[in-house]
Structure formats: structure tokens, C-alpha cells
N, C-alpha and C positions, 0 to 999 in steps of 0.2 A: 666822296664826302668823308671828312676826317672827324673823329671823335676823340676827346681827351679822356684818358684813364689816369687816375691818381693813386699812388701807393706811397705810404710813408715807411721808411726803413731807417732805424736808428735816429729818429728825430728829424730826418731830412725828407722833405716831400718831393716826390718825383712825378711829373706830369708827362705822360707818353701819348703822343698823337698816333692813332691807328685808323685804318679804314673802318668805316661804320659797320660793314658786314662782319668784320673780324671782331669788332668791339664787344658784341653780345657774348660771343664765345669766350673771349678773354676775361670779361667780367665774371662769368661763371667759374672759370678756372681760378681767378684771384680769390673769390669767395671760398673755394675749396682749399686753396693752399695758404692763404694769409688771413689776417684780420684786416679787412678792407677799410674799416672806419677808424682803426687805431694804429698804434706804432708797432712795427715788426722789427725783430732783431736780425742780425746777420745769420744766425743759426737757422731761422725760418727760411731765409732766402736761399741758403745753401741746401737745405733739405728739399725745397721745391725744385731747385736746379737738378739735384740728383734724381729726384722722382721723375721729372720730365725727361731726363736723358734715359732713364730706364724704360719709360714708355716708348720713346723713340727707338731704342735698341730692340724691344720686343716687336714693334711694328716693322722694322727693317728685316728682322728674322722671318716674320710672316710673309713679307713681300718677296724675299728671296725664295722661300719655300713655294710660293705661288708661281714665281717665275720658273723655277725648276720643273714644276708640274706642267706648265704650259709648253716648255721646250720638249718635254717627253711625249706630248700628244701629237 
């Protein structure tokens, strides 16, 4: 089942259809990174993009460290 998530950036409204199970998580992240009920500028969008990529970078580092420990066992 799909759910529609809406975000406004620079006066343009974007509707994104995502799986219902993912929608609750995404809504929480949007509240954390943006103004979900108002207009967001490109700077906010870029900051959220960089923040999420940093989180991904850190998670990949942790995953590689776990993989290295598992191969040593």
C-alpha cells in the first residue's frame, strides 16, 4: 500500500508516493529536517541531503568495521 508524503520547496509542492511501512519513518525524518507544513528553501534541502549522506557514511563505516571483526573470528 502506498502513502503520499508532501513537502514544499521554494513554493513548489512535491507529492511523493512511498510504501506505507516506510512512510511513518519518512514523516519523522521530514519533521526533523524540514518545516513540513510550510515552505522550505533550497538551503534546507541541501543541508538535509548532506546530513543524510553523513549518516550513511557513518553507518557504512560501522558496517565495514563489523564485517572486519566477523572475518577475523
